[in-house]
C-alpha positions as a LaTeX table, in Angstrom:
\begin{tabular}{lrrr}
\hline
Residue & $x$ (\AA) & $y$ (\AA) & $z$ (\AA) \\
\hline
Met1 & $-31.13$ & 54.15 & 32.10 \\
Gln2 & $-29.89$ & 50.93 & 33.70 \\
Asn3 & $-28.12$ & 52.86 & 36.47 \\
Ile4 & $-31.27$ & 54.86 & 37.18 \\
Glu5 & $-33.38$ & 51.69 & 37.36 \\
Leu6 & $-30.84$ & 50.03 & 39.64 \\
Leu7 & $-30.80$ & 53.04 & 41.96 \\
Lys8 & $-34.62$ & 53.10 & 42.03 \\
Arg9 & $-34.71$ & 49.44 & 43.07 \\
Lys10 & $-32.06$ & 49.94 & 45.76 \\
Leu11 & $-33.99$ & 52.88 & 47.20 \\
Phe12 & $-37.17$ & 50.81 & 47.26 \\
Ile13 & $-35.48$ & 47.92 & 49.08 \\
Ala14 & $-34.04$ & 50.41 & 51.59 \\
Ala15 & $-37.49$ & 51.88 & 52.14 \\
Leu16 & $-38.86$ & 48.44 & 52.93 \\
Ala17 & $-36.25$ & 48.04 & 55.64 \\
Ile18 & $-37.34$ & 51.13 & 57.57 \\
Leu19 & $-41.11$ & 51.10 & 57.01 \\
Pro20 & $-43.32$ & 48.80 & 59.08 \\
Ser21 & $-45.61$ & 48.36 & 56.09 \\
Val22 & $-46.23$ & 49.74 & 52.63 \\
Ser23 & $-49.68$ & 51.13 & 51.90 \\
Asn24 & $-51.58$ & 50.66 & 48.68 \\
Ala25 & $-50.48$ & 52.45 & 45.52 \\
Gln26 & $-49.85$ & 56.15 & 46.13 \\
Phe27 & $-50.17$ & 58.84 & 43.47 \\
Ala28 & $-48.46$ & 62.13 & 42.86 \\
Ser29 & $-50.48$ & 65.28 & 42.28 \\
Glu30 & $-52.16$ & 66.01 & 38.96 \\
Gln31 & $-49.88$ & 66.49 & 35.97 \\
Thr32 & $-51.37$ & 68.37 & 33.06 \\
Ile33 & $-51.43$ & 67.04 & 29.52 \\
Asn34 & $-53.87$ & 69.64 & 28.16 \\
Thr35 & $-56.01$ & 72.31 & 29.84 \\
Thr36 & $-58.39$ & 73.24 & 27.03 \\
Glu37 & $-59.36$ & 69.91 & 25.46 \\
Ser38 & $-61.40$ & 67.17 & 27.09 \\
Gly39 & $-61.91$ & 63.76 & 25.57 \\
Gln40 & $-65.23$ & 61.99 & 25.73 \\
Ser41 & $-63.11$ & 58.86 & 25.31 \\
Ile42 & $-59.38$ & 58.34 & 25.81 \\
Tyr43 & $-57.03$ & 55.48 & 24.98 \\
Ala44 & $-53.37$ & 54.86 & 25.86 \\
Val45 & $-51.17$ & 53.27 & 23.20 \\
Asp46 & $-47.71$ & 53.60 & 21.63 \\
Ile47 & $-48.58$ & 55.52 & 18.46 \\
Asp48 & $-45.09$ & 56.32 & 17.19 \\
Gln49 & $-43.35$ & 53.05 & 18.17 \\
Asp50 & $-40.79$ & 54.69 & 20.42 \\
Asn51 & $-41.50$ & 52.39 & 23.39 \\
Asp52 & $-43.50$ & 54.79 & 25.49 \\
Val53 & $-47.24$ & 55.24 & 25.85 \\
Asp54 & $-49.00$ & 58.07 & 24.02 \\
Ile55 & $-52.63$ & 59.13 & 24.49 \\
Val56 & $-55.46$ & 59.28 & 21.95 \\
Ser57 & $-58.52$ & 61.41 & 22.65 \\
Ala58 & $-61.95$ & 61.82 & 21.03 \\
Leu59 & $-62.96$ & 65.49 & 21.25 \\
Gln60 & $-66.68$ & 64.99 & 20.79 \\
Ser61 & $-67.80$ & 68.62 & 20.92 \\
Glu62 & $-65.03$ & 69.69 & 18.51 \\
Asn63 & $-65.52$ & 66.81 & 16.03 \\
Lys64 & $-61.86$ & 65.86 & 16.25 \\
Leu65 & $-59.54$ & 62.99 & 17.04 \\
Val66 & $-56.16$ & 63.95 & 18.44 \\
Trp67 & $-53.15$ & 62.32 & 20.02 \\
Tyr68 & $-50.59$ & 63.52 & 22.54 \\
Glu69 & $-47.02$ & 62.33 & 22.12 \\
Asn70 & $-45.19$ & 61.10 & 25.20 \\
Leu71 & $-41.88$ & 62.93 & 24.98 \\
Gly72 & $-40.35$ & 60.86 & 27.74 \\
Gly73 & $-40.83$ & 60.64 & 31.47 \\
Gly74 & $-44.55$ & 61.34 & 31.15 \\
Ile75 & $-44.09$ & 64.76 & 29.53 \\
Phe76 & $-46.50$ & 65.26 & 26.64 \\
Ser77 & $-46.64$ & 67.33 & 23.49 \\
Leu78 & $-49.48$ & 69.58 & 22.43 \\
Ser79 & $-52.29$ & 67.79 & 20.62 \\
Asn80 & $-51.56$ & 66.32 & 17.19 \\
Leu81 & $-54.49$ & 66.10 & 14.80 \\
Ile82 & $-55.57$ & 62.68 & 13.59 \\
Ser83 & $-58.77$ & 63.88 & 11.93 \\
Asp84 & $-61.25$ & 66.73 & 12.00 \\
Ser85 & $-63.68$ & 64.94 & 9.66 \\
Val86 & $-65.46$ & 62.88 & 12.33 \\
Ser87 & $-68.94$ & 63.77 & 13.57 \\
Ser88 & $-69.36$ & 63.70 & 17.35 \\
Pro89 & $-66.82$ & 60.94 & 18.06 \\
Tyr90 & $-68.05$ & 59.09 & 21.14 \\
His91 & $-65.67$ & 56.16 & 21.57 \\
Val92 & $-62.10$ & 55.75 & 20.35 \\
Ile93 & $-59.81$ & 52.71 & 20.48 \\
Ala94 & $-56.56$ & 51.58 & 18.86 \\
Ala95 & $-55.68$ & 48.28 & 17.20 \\
Asp96 & $-53.58$ & 46.98 & 14.33 \\
Leu97 & $-56.24$ & 46.47 & 11.66 \\
Asn98 & $-53.98$ & 45.84 & 8.68 \\
Asn99 & $-51.34$ & 43.66 & 10.37 \\
Asp100 & $-48.45$ & 46.02 & 9.68 \\
Gly101 & $-47.29$ & 46.21 & 13.31 \\
Lys102 & $-48.59$ & 49.74 & 13.90 \\
Gln103 & $-51.56$ & 50.78 & 15.99 \\
Asp104 & $-54.38$ & 52.25 & 13.92 \\
Ile105 & $-57.22$ & 54.37 & 15.32 \\
Ile106 & $-60.91$ & 53.40 & 15.23 \\
Ser107 & $-63.68$ & 55.87 & 16.05 \\
Ala108 & $-67.40$ & 55.44 & 16.77 \\
Asn109 & $-69.11$ & 58.62 & 15.57 \\
Asn110 & $-72.69$ & 58.93 & 16.75 \\
Gly111 & $-73.17$ & 62.30 & 15.03 \\
Asp112 & $-73.49$ & 60.63 & 11.61 \\
Ser113 & $-73.94$ & 56.95 & 12.61 \\
Ser114 & $-70.54$ & 56.01 & 11.25 \\
Ile115 & $-67.58$ & 53.94 & 12.33 \\
Ser116 & $-64.28$ & 54.87 & 10.75 \\
Trp117 & $-60.62$ & 54.01 & 11.04 \\
Phe118 & $-57.37$ & 55.79 & 10.33 \\
Gln119 & $-54.31$ & 53.91 & 9.19 \\
Asn120 & $-51.15$ & 54.61 & 11.15 \\
Leu121 & $-48.63$ & 55.54 & 8.47 \\
Gly122 & $-45.72$ & 55.77 & 10.90 \\
Ser123 & $-43.93$ & 58.70 & 12.56 \\
Gly124 & $-47.20$ & 59.83 & 14.12 \\
Thr125 & $-49.06$ & 60.41 & 10.85 \\
Phe126 & $-52.37$ & 58.93 & 9.76 \\
Ser127 & $-54.35$ & 58.33 & 6.61 \\
Ser128 & $-57.56$ & 60.12 & 5.82 \\
Lys129 & $-60.81$ & 58.63 & 7.11 \\
Ile130 & $-61.67$ & 55.10 & 6.00 \\
Thr131 & $-65.35$ & 54.37 & 6.59 \\
Ile132 & $-66.36$ & 50.93 & 7.86 \\
Thr133 & $-70.09$ & 51.70 & 8.05 \\
Asn134 & $-72.52$ & 54.61 & 7.86 \\
Ser135 & $-75.42$ & 52.69 & 9.37 \\
Ala136 & $-74.49$ & 52.31 & 13.05 \\
Phe137 & $-77.24$ & 54.60 & 14.33 \\
Asn138 & $-76.18$ & 56.37 & 17.54 \\
Val139 & $-73.22$ & 54.03 & 17.99 \\
Gln140 & $-71.99$ & 53.96 & 21.59 \\
Ser141 & $-69.28$ & 51.34 & 21.81 \\
Ile142 & $-66.76$ & 49.46 & 19.67 \\
Asp143 & $-64.13$ & 46.79 & 20.22 \\
Thr144 & $-61.90$ & 44.54 & 18.14 \\
Ala145 & $-61.36$ & 40.79 & 18.18 \\
Asp146 & $-60.46$ & 38.04 & 15.75 \\
Val147 & $-64.07$ & 36.84 & 15.66 \\
Asp148 & $-63.60$ & 34.30 & 12.87 \\
Asn149 & $-60.13$ & 33.14 & 13.91 \\
Asp150 & $-58.51$ & 34.00 & 10.57 \\
Gly151 & $-55.56$ & 36.00 & 11.89 \\
Asp152 & $-56.82$ & 39.57 & 11.63 \\
Leu153 & $-58.90$ & 41.80 & 13.86 \\
Asp154 & $-62.59$ & 42.22 & 13.14 \\
Leu155 & $-64.80$ & 44.98 & 14.56 \\
Leu156 & $-67.64$ & 44.79 & 17.10 \\
Ser157 & $-70.22$ & 47.55 & 17.56 \\
Gly158 & $-73.15$ & 48.40 & 19.80 \\
Thr159 & $-75.84$ & 51.00 & 19.08 \\
Tyr160 & $-78.09$ & 52.75 & 21.57 \\
Phe161 & $-81.48$ & 53.07 & 19.88 \\
Pro162 & $-83.95$ & 52.49 & 18.28 \\
Asn163 & $-83.28$ & 48.74 & 18.55 \\
Gly164 & $-80.02$ & 48.33 & 20.46 \\
Met165 & $-78.11$ & 46.40 & 17.81 \\
Val166 & $-74.94$ & 44.37 & 18.44 \\
Ala167 & $-73.02$ & 43.55 & 15.27 \\
Trp168 & $-69.65$ & 42.63 & 13.86 \\
Phe169 & $-67.80$ & 43.53 & 10.68 \\
Glu170 & $-65.40$ & 41.03 & 9.14 \\
Asn171 & $-61.89$ & 42.22 & 8.33 \\
Ile172 & $-61.46$ & 40.70 & 4.88 \\
Gly173 & $-57.79$ & 41.65 & 4.73 \\
Ser174 & $-55.55$ & 44.71 & 4.95 \\
Gly175 & $-58.14$ & 46.59 & 6.98 \\
Asn176 & $-60.92$ & 46.23 & 4.44 \\
Phe177 & $-64.25$ & 45.35 & 6.04 \\
Gly178 & $-67.28$ & 43.43 & 4.91 \\
Pro179 & $-70.92$ & 44.37 & 5.59 \\
Gln180 & $-72.57$ & 44.46 & 8.99 \\
Gln181 & $-73.39$ & 41.05 & 10.45 \\
Ile182 & $-75.97$ & 41.19 & 13.21 \\
Ile183 & $-75.28$ & 39.32 & 16.44 \\
Ser184 & $-78.46$ & 40.59 & 18.13 \\
Asn185 & $-81.01$ & 43.36 & 17.54 \\
Ser186 & $-83.25$ & 42.62 & 20.51 \\
Asn187 & $-81.29$ & 44.64 & 23.07 \\
Ile188 & $-82.50$ & 47.95 & 24.47 \\
Asp189 & $-80.13$ & 50.92 & 24.43 \\
Val190 & $-76.74$ & 49.20 & 24.22 \\
Thr191 & $-74.05$ & 51.09 & 26.12 \\
Thr192 & $-71.14$ & 48.66 & 25.92 \\
Val193 & $-69.75$ & 45.88 & 23.75 \\
Val194 & $-66.60$ & 44.10 & 24.90 \\
Ser195 & $-64.74$ & 41.13 & 23.50 \\
Ser196 & $-63.74$ & 38.51 & 26.05 \\
Asp197 & $-63.40$ & 34.73 & 26.13 \\
Leu198 & $-65.93$ & 33.94 & 28.85 \\
Asn199 & $-66.05$ & 30.14 & 28.51 \\
Asn200 & $-62.34$ & 29.41 & 27.98 \\
Asp201 & $-62.72$ & 27.88 & 24.51 \\
Ser202 & $-60.15$ & 30.29 & 22.99 \\
Leu203 & $-62.84$ & 32.06 & 20.93 \\
Pro204 & $-63.70$ & 35.71 & 21.66 \\
Asp205 & $-67.25$ & 36.02 & 22.96 \\
Val206 & $-69.16$ & 39.31 & 23.18 \\
Leu207 & $-70.18$ & 40.96 & 26.46 \\
Val208 & $-73.02$ & 43.48 & 26.19 \\
Ala209 & $-74.46$ & 46.00 & 28.65 \\
Ser210 & $-77.58$ & 48.07 & 28.06 \\
Phe211 & $-79.02$ & 51.17 & 29.66 \\
Ile212 & $-82.29$ & 49.42 & 30.47 \\
Gly213 & $-80.27$ & 47.11 & 32.68 \\
Asp214 & $-79.39$ & 43.84 & 30.94 \\
Val215 & $-75.87$ & 42.45 & 31.10 \\
Lys216 & $-75.52$ & 39.44 & 28.83 \\
Trp217 & $-73.01$ & 37.58 & 26.72 \\
Phe218 & $-73.12$ & 36.00 & 23.30 \\
Lys219 & $-71.17$ & 32.80 & 22.82 \\
Asn220 & $-68.90$ & 32.62 & 19.78 \\
Leu221 & $-69.84$ & 29.36 & 18.04 \\
Gly222 & $-67.04$ & 29.61 & 15.49 \\
Gly223 & $-67.16$ & 30.64 & 11.86 \\
Gly224 & $-68.48$ & 34.10 & 12.76 \\
Leu225 & $-71.67$ & 32.71 & 14.35 \\
Phe226 & $-73.01$ & 33.51 & 17.83 \\
Asp227 & $-75.72$ & 32.06 & 20.04 \\
Ser228 & $-78.85$ & 34.00 & 21.00 \\
Gly229 & $-77.33$ & 35.35 & 24.21 \\
Gln230 & $-77.23$ & 34.39 & 27.87 \\
Asn231 & $-78.20$ & 36.71 & 30.71 \\
Ile232 & $-75.58$ & 37.47 & 33.33 \\
Gly233 & $-77.47$ & 40.00 & 35.45 \\
Trp234 & $-79.81$ & 42.92 & 35.46 \\
Ser235 & $-79.79$ & 46.41 & 36.98 \\
Phe236 & $-81.31$ & 49.71 & 35.93 \\
Tyr237 & $-79.10$ & 52.05 & 33.92 \\
Thr238 & $-76.03$ & 49.91 & 33.25 \\
Phe239 & $-73.55$ & 52.43 & 31.86 \\
Asp240 & $-70.53$ & 50.21 & 31.36 \\
Ala241 & $-69.23$ & 46.67 & 31.74 \\
Cys242 & $-65.87$ & 44.98 & 31.37 \\
Ala243 & $-64.36$ & 41.56 & 31.85 \\
Gly244 & $-61.28$ & 40.26 & 33.62 \\
Asp245 & $-60.15$ & 37.52 & 35.99 \\
Ile246 & $-61.07$ & 39.33 & 39.22 \\
Asp247 & $-60.63$ & 36.32 & 41.51 \\
Ala248 & $-57.55$ & 34.93 & 39.74 \\
Asp249 & $-59.13$ & 31.52 & 39.17 \\
Gly250 & $-58.42$ & 31.26 & 35.47 \\
Asp251 & $-61.66$ & 32.57 & 33.93 \\
Asn252 & $-62.96$ & 36.04 & 33.16 \\
Asp253 & $-65.51$ & 37.57 & 35.52 \\
Val254 & $-67.74$ & 40.52 & 34.62 \\
Val255 & $-67.78$ & 43.94 & 36.28 \\
Ala256 & $-70.66$ & 46.34 & 35.60 \\
Ser257 & $-71.69$ & 49.79 & 36.81 \\
Asn258 & $-75.14$ & 51.37 & 36.91 \\
Gly259 & $-73.93$ & 54.76 & 38.11 \\
Ala260 & $-74.85$ & 54.12 & 41.74 \\
Glu261 & $-73.18$ & 50.75 & 42.32 \\
Ile262 & $-70.46$ & 48.57 & 40.87 \\
Phe263 & $-71.24$ & 44.86 & 40.59 \\
Ile264 & $-69.11$ & 41.77 & 40.09 \\
His265 & $-70.65$ & 38.77 & 38.38 \\
Glu266 & $-68.44$ & 35.80 & 39.22 \\
Asn267 & $-67.72$ & 33.35 & 36.42 \\
Leu268 & $-68.22$ & 29.93 & 37.98 \\
Gly269 & $-66.70$ & 28.21 & 34.96 \\
Asn270 & $-67.61$ & 27.73 & 31.28 \\
Gly271 & $-69.43$ & 31.05 & 31.17 \\
Leu272 & $-71.86$ & 30.22 & 33.98 \\
Phe273 & $-72.37$ & 33.13 & 36.35 \\
Gly274 & $-73.52$ & 33.33 & 39.95 \\
Asn275 & $-77.14$ & 34.26 & 40.61 \\
Gln276 & $-76.31$ & 37.08 & 43.03 \\
Pro277 & $-73.87$ & 39.78 & 41.95 \\
Ile278 & $-71.31$ & 41.02 & 44.45 \\
Val279 & $-71.72$ & 44.72 & 45.20 \\
Val280 & $-68.32$ & 46.41 & 45.32 \\
Thr281 & $-69.52$ & 49.85 & 46.31 \\
Ser282 & $-72.25$ & 52.42 & 46.20 \\
Thr283 & $-70.85$ & 55.51 & 44.51 \\
Asn284 & $-73.82$ & 57.76 & 45.30 \\
Ser285 & $-73.39$ & 59.17 & 41.83 \\
Ser286 & $-76.33$ & 60.48 & 39.84 \\
Tyr287 & $-74.71$ & 59.55 & 36.54 \\
Gly288 & $-72.25$ & 56.80 & 35.83 \\
Gly289 & $-69.21$ & 56.74 & 33.63 \\
Thr290 & $-66.77$ & 54.18 & 32.37 \\
Ile291 & $-65.07$ & 51.50 & 34.43 \\
Ser292 & $-61.79$ & 49.78 & 33.68 \\
Leu293 & $-59.68$ & 47.01 & 35.18 \\
Phe294 & $-55.94$ & 47.36 & 35.76 \\
Asp295 & $-53.46$ & 46.08 & 38.32 \\
Ile296 & $-52.70$ & 49.41 & 39.96 \\
Asp297 & $-50.62$ & 48.19 & 42.90 \\
Ser298 & $-48.69$ & 45.37 & 41.16 \\
Asp299 & $-50.02$ & 42.61 & 43.39 \\
Gly300 & $-51.25$ & 40.40 & 40.57 \\
Leu301 & $-54.93$ & 41.29 & 41.11 \\
Leu302 & $-57.11$ & 43.50 & 38.91 \\
Asp303 & $-58.29$ & 46.70 & 40.58 \\
Ile304 & $-61.28$ & 48.79 & 39.45 \\
Ile305 & $-61.00$ & 52.37 & 38.17 \\
Pro306 & $-64.35$ & 54.13 & 37.70 \\
Ala307 & $-64.95$ & 57.47 & 36.02 \\
Glu308 & $-67.37$ & 59.04 & 38.51 \\
Thr309 & $-68.96$ & 61.75 & 36.44 \\
Tyr310 & $-70.54$ & 63.84 & 39.19 \\
Gln311 & $-68.43$ & 62.90 & 42.20 \\
Tyr312 & $-65.62$ & 65.30 & 41.20 \\
Arg313 & $-62.81$ & 62.97 & 42.19 \\
Val314 & $-60.50$ & 60.27 & 40.83 \\
Ile315 & $-60.44$ & 56.97 & 42.71 \\
Tyr316 & $-59.81$ & 53.27 & 42.39 \\
Tyr317 & $-60.92$ & 50.22 & 44.36 \\
Lys318 & $-58.16$ & 47.88 & 45.47 \\
Asn319 & $-58.75$ & 44.20 & 44.87 \\
Leu320 & $-58.21$ & 42.48 & 48.24 \\
Gly321 & $-58.62$ & 38.97 & 46.85 \\
Ala322 & $-61.49$ & 36.48 & 47.33 \\
Leu323 & $-63.79$ & 38.94 & 45.48 \\
Gly324 & $-63.31$ & 41.58 & 48.18 \\
Phe325 & $-62.53$ & 45.23 & 47.49 \\
Ser326 & $-61.36$ & 48.18 & 49.55 \\
Gln327 & $-63.15$ & 51.43 & 50.20 \\
Pro328 & $-62.39$ & 54.10 & 47.57 \\
Met329 & $-58.67$ & 54.81 & 47.31 \\
Ile330 & $-58.43$ & 58.52 & 46.63 \\
Val331 & $-56.17$ & 59.60 & 43.79 \\
Asp332 & $-57.50$ & 63.19 & 43.53 \\
Ser333 & $-60.36$ & 64.73 & 45.48 \\
Ala334 & $-59.62$ & 68.36 & 44.64 \\
Thr335 & $-61.04$ & 68.52 & 41.13 \\
Ser336 & $-64.24$ & 70.45 & 40.40 \\
Asp337 & $-64.81$ & 69.02 & 36.92 \\
Lys338 & $-66.75$ & 66.03 & 35.62 \\
Cys339 & $-64.65$ & 62.96 & 34.88 \\
Thr340 & $-65.67$ & 61.53 & 31.50 \\
Asp341 & $-63.15$ & 58.71 & 31.14 \\
Thr342 & $-60.17$ & 57.06 & 32.83 \\
His343 & $-57.41$ & 54.80 & 31.63 \\
Ser344 & $-54.23$ & 53.34 & 33.05 \\
Ala345 & $-50.78$ & 52.77 & 31.60 \\
Asp346 & $-47.13$ & 53.11 & 32.58 \\
Leu347 & $-46.61$ & 56.64 & 31.25 \\
Asp348 & $-43.21$ & 57.26 & 32.84 \\
Asn349 & $-41.73$ & 53.79 & 32.17 \\
Asp350 & $-40.97$ & 53.12 & 35.82 \\
Gly351 & $-42.69$ & 49.74 & 35.99 \\
Asp352 & $-46.03$ & 50.64 & 37.56 \\
Met353 & $-49.43$ & 51.68 & 36.31 \\
Asp354 & $-50.29$ & 55.40 & 36.29 \\
Ile355 & $-53.81$ & 56.80 & 35.93 \\
Ile356 & $-55.07$ & 59.07 & 33.13 \\
Ala357 & $-58.28$ & 61.06 & 33.51 \\
Ser358 & $-60.28$ & 63.29 & 31.21 \\
Phe359 & $-62.51$ & 66.05 & 32.61 \\
Glu360 & $-65.05$ & 68.28 & 30.97 \\
Asp361 & $-66.79$ & 71.39 & 32.17 \\
Ile362 & $-67.45$ & 74.79 & 30.69 \\
Thr363 & $-64.44$ & 75.68 & 28.55 \\
Pro364 & $-61.70$ & 76.57 & 29.45 \\
Asn365 & $-61.98$ & 74.15 & 32.37 \\
Asp366 & $-61.78$ & 71.06 & 30.18 \\
Lys367 & $-58.59$ & 69.15 & 30.85 \\
Leu368 & $-56.67$ & 65.92 & 30.34 \\
Val369 & $-54.35$ & 64.94 & 33.20 \\
Trp370 & $-52.38$ & 62.04 & 34.61 \\
Tyr371 & $-51.29$ & 60.90 & 38.04 \\
Ala372 & $-47.92$ & 59.21 & 38.58 \\
Asn373 & $-47.98$ & 56.03 & 40.63 \\
Thr374 & $-45.15$ & 56.57 & 43.10 \\
Leu375 & $-45.17$ & 53.08 & 44.58 \\
Val376 & $-43.15$ & 50.86 & 42.29 \\
Leu377 & $-44.00$ & 47.56 & 43.98 \\
Asn378 & $-46.26$ & 46.01 & 46.57 \\
Val379 & $-44.64$ & 45.11 & 49.92 \\
Asn380 & $-44.71$ & 41.41 & 49.02 \\
Glu381 & $-43.08$ & 41.97 & 45.63 \\
Ile382 & $-39.34$ & 42.54 & 45.47 \\
Lys383 & $-37.45$ & 43.30 & 42.29 \\
Ser384 & $-34.05$ & 41.68 & 42.43 \\
Thr385 & $-31.61$ & 40.46 & 39.83 \\
Gln386 & $-30.84$ & 37.52 & 42.13 \\
Asp387 & $-34.28$ & 35.88 & 42.24 \\
Phe388 & $-34.62$ & 34.33 & 38.79 \\
Asp389 & $-32.91$ & 34.32 & 35.44 \\
Asn390 & $-34.47$ & 35.09 & 32.07 \\
Tyr391 & $-32.48$ & 34.48 & 28.92 \\
Pro392 & $-31.68$ & 35.25 & 26.21 \\
Asn393 & $-32.38$ & 38.95 & 26.63 \\
Pro394 & $-33.13$ & 40.49 & 24.15 \\
Thr395 & $-34.90$ & 37.61 & 22.43 \\
Ser396 & $-36.98$ & 37.09 & 19.31 \\
Glu397 & $-38.28$ & 33.53 & 19.62 \\
His398 & $-38.04$ & 31.82 & 23.01 \\
Leu399 & $-37.42$ & 32.95 & 26.57 \\
Thr400 & $-36.27$ & 30.77 & 29.46 \\
Ile401 & $-37.49$ & 31.75 & 32.94 \\
Lys402 & $-35.64$ & 29.96 & 35.74 \\
Leu403 & $-36.05$ & 30.45 & 39.48 \\
Lys404 & $-32.96$ & 30.34 & 41.67 \\
Glu405 & $-32.82$ & 27.18 & 43.77 \\
Asn406 & $-33.17$ & 28.99 & 47.10 \\
Ile407 & $-36.33$ & 30.85 & 46.02 \\
Gly408 & $-38.71$ & 27.90 & 45.92 \\
Lys409 & $-41.08$ & 26.48 & 43.33 \\
Phe410 & $-43.15$ & 28.23 & 40.65 \\
Asn411 & $-46.85$ & 28.81 & 41.26 \\
Arg412 & $-47.39$ & 30.83 & 38.11 \\
Phe413 & $-45.83$ & 33.48 & 35.92 \\
Ser414 & $-47.29$ & 36.31 & 33.86 \\
Ile415 & $-45.96$ & 38.51 & 31.06 \\
Tyr416 & $-47.22$ & 42.08 & 30.66 \\
Asp417 & $-46.51$ & 44.93 & 28.27 \\
Phe418 & $-45.93$ & 48.44 & 29.60 \\
Met419 & $-49.68$ & 49.24 & 29.37 \\
Gly420 & $-50.52$ & 46.43 & 31.77 \\
Lys421 & $-51.91$ & 44.02 & 29.18 \\
Glu422 & $-51.26$ & 40.39 & 30.10 \\
Tyr423 & $-50.30$ & 37.92 & 27.37 \\
Gln424 & $-51.14$ & 34.21 & 27.35 \\
Leu425 & $-48.19$ & 32.53 & 25.64 \\
Asp426 & $-47.37$ & 28.94 & 24.77 \\
Asn427 & $-44.89$ & 27.50 & 27.26 \\
Asn428 & $-43.33$ & 24.26 & 28.45 \\
Lys429 & $-42.57$ & 23.60 & 32.11 \\
Asn430 & $-39.32$ & 21.87 & 33.02 \\
Gly431 & $-39.52$ & 20.66 & 36.60 \\
Asn432 & $-40.67$ & 23.06 & 39.31 \\
Thr433 & $-38.35$ & 25.98 & 38.62 \\
Glu434 & $-38.10$ & 26.54 & 34.86 \\
Tyr435 & $-40.33$ & 27.52 & 31.93 \\
Leu436 & $-39.55$ & 27.82 & 28.22 \\
Val437 & $-41.86$ & 30.48 & 26.77 \\
Asn438 & $-42.61$ & 31.17 & 23.10 \\
Val439 & $-42.53$ & 34.97 & 22.73 \\
Ser440 & $-42.40$ & 35.06 & 18.93 \\
Thr441 & $-45.97$ & 36.44 & 18.69 \\
Leu442 & $-45.19$ & 39.52 & 20.80 \\
Arg443 & $-44.59$ & 42.87 & 19.16 \\
Pro444 & $-41.06$ & 44.26 & 19.57 \\
Gly445 & $-40.71$ & 46.25 & 22.78 \\
Phe446 & $-40.20$ & 46.09 & 26.54 \\
Tyr447 & $-42.07$ & 43.53 & 28.67 \\
Leu448 & $-42.36$ & 42.63 & 32.34 \\
Ile449 & $-42.12$ & 39.09 & 33.73 \\
Lys450 & $-43.93$ & 38.56 & 37.01 \\
Cys451 & $-43.26$ & 35.28 & 38.85 \\
Gln452 & $-45.16$ & 34.00 & 41.87 \\
Thr453 & $-43.77$ & 31.24 & 44.05 \\
Glu454 & $-45.74$ & 28.64 & 45.95 \\
Gly455 & $-44.97$ & 30.68 & 49.07 \\
Gly456 & $-46.83$ & 33.68 & 47.65 \\
Lys457 & $-43.83$ & 35.88 & 46.87 \\
Phe458 & $-43.72$ & 37.89 & 43.64 \\
Tyr459 & $-40.58$ & 38.68 & 41.66 \\
His460 & $-40.24$ & 40.92 & 38.61 \\
Arg461 & $-37.79$ & 41.12 & 35.75 \\
Glu462 & $-37.85$ & 42.91 & 32.40 \\
Phe463 & $-36.95$ & 41.65 & 28.95 \\
Ile464 & $-36.83$ & 43.02 & 25.42 \\
Lys465 & $-38.60$ & 41.37 & 22.50 \\
Lys466 & $-36.64$ & 42.00 & 19.30 \\
\hline
\end{tabular}
């Protein structure tokens, strides 16, 4: 494996020497995961703890939850059943609900107004259904966060009608949940609930989008209490919203889609948002789908991946910096099916983010596919074992990151897992070229260090958390 990675890096450096420039992330042609099953919702996560990313899918029309094992190199198994006792599962996510180090599965089932979870028992097996609630009428969206700051993950939910309720359920230990606690029941047709710290107070707030058009957030006041909500923006038919630091200024901005346009609401600080949203694009789509934020081209900026339901293509929008975005970057324009959901993760363990897409049409045209990102690094990012040191490696407690003297001074560093999730870790800076980072809270596995110098150069190294 080390020899293969070294060869890959040498080939990339050689390519830089002969190419005048490197374009944005390029993708290989569609690779099939399944050609008969389409997920209303998909999620990428390491189910079996073998250090590669598997895929979970909610088969809404079949009343099933399944997962596909990554067998290595982005080759996947046939579907493995998680449960066939769910009613019209609409949204599926994964999280460790019982603090045992394994990723459990949570499903929002709008066929019977229930939210349920399935304990990961290890080796790709799951418990029978554990019901959190049976009273989430027409539930559309779920997320997890440690709402009450007690060390375990609680559950957030949003329902569509009749009253558009946003609520949370306290994890009272070992994945047992208390009764529904209402955050707000004055919303109309909630489509999305997302946990994000929008005012930088280290408490998870709740971002909500509704079909009637409101995008708002509810401030976490501590102790499981929330304020009455603050409007961020408004647009008819808001299908989805998400949060991330789009402009790399240290706070989370909000991205929303109404099916025809994608908007950015800039966080001006402390959860205050600009009056005029920034329009990224007009998709000319008659029906919107999900949107997600991932760094597709490894330039340190979050790009936007929409699921364009009736555009019959897979695209992303490259973040150009300063809240500017490219025209659609085409990943696949040859599909004739409706894209229901997209996700991104490093499926082939080559250090860059691939794209996963789920399509539905008249069976047997349903399919789940992925597209390999063939550009390992951006032109301004060079992987080299000579740029900085990180030690010890592997490590269980602390990691030292030290730039070589001829490289320059640190601007910032980031640590990501192989699904592209960034981790904010306690650290101490020693001068201008060295950091001591506490990695004890990370799960065991492979991680990527990304360093940026004051001169704007990026350098990458990997390490293993024991």
